[in-house]
N, C-alpha and C positions, 0 to 999 in steps of 0.2 A: 438560510441558504440550503438549497437541496443538494444532497451529495449523490453524485452519479458515478458510474464506472470511470468516466473521464477524470473526475475530481480525484479519485483514489489513485488512478494511474499516474496523474501528474505529480502527486505527492511522492509516490514511490520512485518516479523518475528523478525528482529533485533529490531524494536520498541517494540514489545511485550516482548522481552528478556531484555529490558531496555538498549540496546546497542546504541540506538538512542533516542534522546528526541523527543517530539511531534514537536517542532519547527524545528528540523533537518529533520524529515520525511516530514513535510509540505514544507520546502524549497526545498528538493530534488524533491518532486512531482511537484512543480511549475516549477522548472527548466527543469525537464524531459518533461513536457508538451510543454514548449516553444522551447526547443532546441533538444529534443530527436528524434531519428529515431526509428520507430516501426516496428517490424516484421509484415509483411502483414497479416498473419494468426491470430495474436494476437491483431491487432490494435484496434478494437472496445472495447473489454474487458479492455485492458490496458488503453486506454484513459478514459473510464468511471471511472475506479478505481482511476487513477491519479487525475482526476477532483474532485472526492470525497475527496481524501486525501489532496488536495490543499486547501480545505475548513475546514479542521479539527481544525484549530486554531481559527476559528470564534465561539464565544460562543454559538450561536444558533445551530451550527452543531455538534461540539465536535467529539469525537471518542470513542465509547463504545466498550466493548468486543464483543457485538453482532454485531456491525458494522464491526469489524475486521473479525469475522467469516464469515459474509455475503460477504465481499470483497474478502476474500480468496476463497470462494466457486465460485465466479464469475470468478476467475482465474484458477479454477480447482483443488484447494487445500483444505485440511481440517485442522482445528486447533484442537490441543489436549493439555490438561493440565496435567502435572505431578506434584504431590506434594510429597516431600520427606524430611526426616530429615537430 
């Protein structure tokens, strides 16, 4: 399976929706970096974002909301929060 910007953005969105744990996101990112095939046009951005996600379980790095917003921007996406009752 080819990993694109959309693939990574969808995984990050799943994490933000609490559908993936941080550990699952990190594991996926690490495996994607080692075994994934990347769309040529997306390769640089995807590899940079995956490398950052792969470090998110290290205490010194973590993964804040601001980090997620920045990573999504690198992929060409925006984050938006909805609050509802």
